[in-house]
C-alpha positions, 0 to 999 in steps of 0.5 A: 406606535402602539397600534403599529406594534400590535399589527406587526406582532399579528403579522409576524405570528401569522408568517411564522405559523405559515412557514413550511420549511426551515429556510422560510422560517429563518427568512421570517425571523430575519424580517422581523427580528434581524439586525434590520428587522421591522421590530428591531427598527421600531425598538431603535425609534423608542428614544424619539418618543415623548418621555411619558410614552416610553415606559409603556411602549418599551414594555409592549415591545419586550412582550412582543419580542418574547412572543415572537421568539417563543413562537419561532422556537416552537415552529422550529421544533415542529419543522425539525420533527417533521423532517426527521419523521419524513426521513425515517418514513423513506428508509426501508429496513428490509432493502439490501444495503449498499455494499462497501468497497473492501480492499484486498492484498495485492497479488504480489503480497499474496504470493510473498506471504505464501513464499514466507509461509512455505519456507518457515515450514522448513525452518527458514527465518525471514530477514529484511535489509536496506534497498540503498546498499554499499558496493561492498555488500552488493558485490565485493562480499559476494566474490565480485571485485571491482574489476569483475566482468559480472558487474557489467551484467547488473546495470547498477544504479549509483547514487549521487553522494555529493557532500557525503563522507564516502567515496564515489561509487560506494553507495548504490541501489541494490541489484540483488537481495544477495547483498544480505548474505554478508550482513546476516552471516557476519552477525550469525554463526552457523547453522542458519537458514534465512530468506530475504524478500525485497525490492531490487533495482537495475537499469534494464530494458523493460519488457514482458518479463523484465523490469528496472524495479523488481522483487526477489526472495534471496535464500541461503543455508549454511551448516555442516555437510550441506550438499547440492542435493539438499539445494535441489530438494529444497527448490523442488519442494518449495516450487511445487508447494507454491505452484502445484505438484504438476509443474515441470522443472529442469536444472541447467548449469550456469555461472555466478561468482558467489556460487560454485557450482551454479545452477539455474532453475527453469519452470515450464511456462504456465502462460503458454504451457510450454508452447512458446510465447513472448513472456518466455521468449518463445522457449517454453521455459522461464528462468525462475530460481538461479542458485548454487553452492555458496562459494568458499570465498564468500564464506571466508569473507564473513569469517566462516571456515569453509573447510568445516561448513558449506551452504547453498543460496538461491534467489526466487524472482518473485515478480516473475513467480507472481506472473507465472502463478496467475498466468499473466503474460506481462509482469508490468500488469503488476504495477498497472494502476487499473483496478480492473486488473488487480481486482481479478486476484 
């Protein structure tokens, strides 16, 4: 058995030194020192030898095992060093690196931040409010009682309130950020200037310029001696700051229950430059900012004295403003997941 052990040692050392990679070195280790390796099996046979031979064979076996483990360790370090050197040799530090993909703000966010900045310049503060709203703040506080025909134009989405401690029809997805007028004015005494960016929901037919989920920026100002001319000046200043001094605007009278008088702001369509297209319904103009003087009933509902203070309110169609700013012909592009579209802005 002594000769067999010596031959096994010489063979194992030879295999270890000839290993060209880590995989072949591991295979050699398993072949000789693994659970069923050749040396391991010989060690298991030592108890079968005569008692007088066991000490000498046991000592030789341990020496061979130490030699093989040391040789394996040296070979492993050598192969690792060669691999590291090979990797470094392949790196060209003068070659240009791989440019990582860096995200950027969505065009909706870009325009929203610009809107907020413009209004902050003229003294407005930004507020936030709930998208799940009550019927009171969304309608009744805005002079739209339950039997008012204006409710039919809102296409309201009502929430299922089963097992809730509220009456049916009281909890809705807000249809307009104007719902924040009552919430803010109840807690704040005039003078005040506030804008409320946010998402709204209506059950509408989706087309190039309408969506069932859309963004608005509600704004309102209440103070003594606030006049309609202040509203026109604010609208003109803000839209020209956002869209450029060269834009064309026009105003038309309209009716909203929460303002009196009511006005609608139209901007020449930037998609077709006033010639008419599917986005502007071939009118050449796009509605961008309905507004008006806050109705006295709205002021009274929040505890204001409508004989002492007046105010105006407006609502920028933010989704539509974004499409007009970037001359998109369909606001559904804003929610398209194709990055080739979004990466243009």
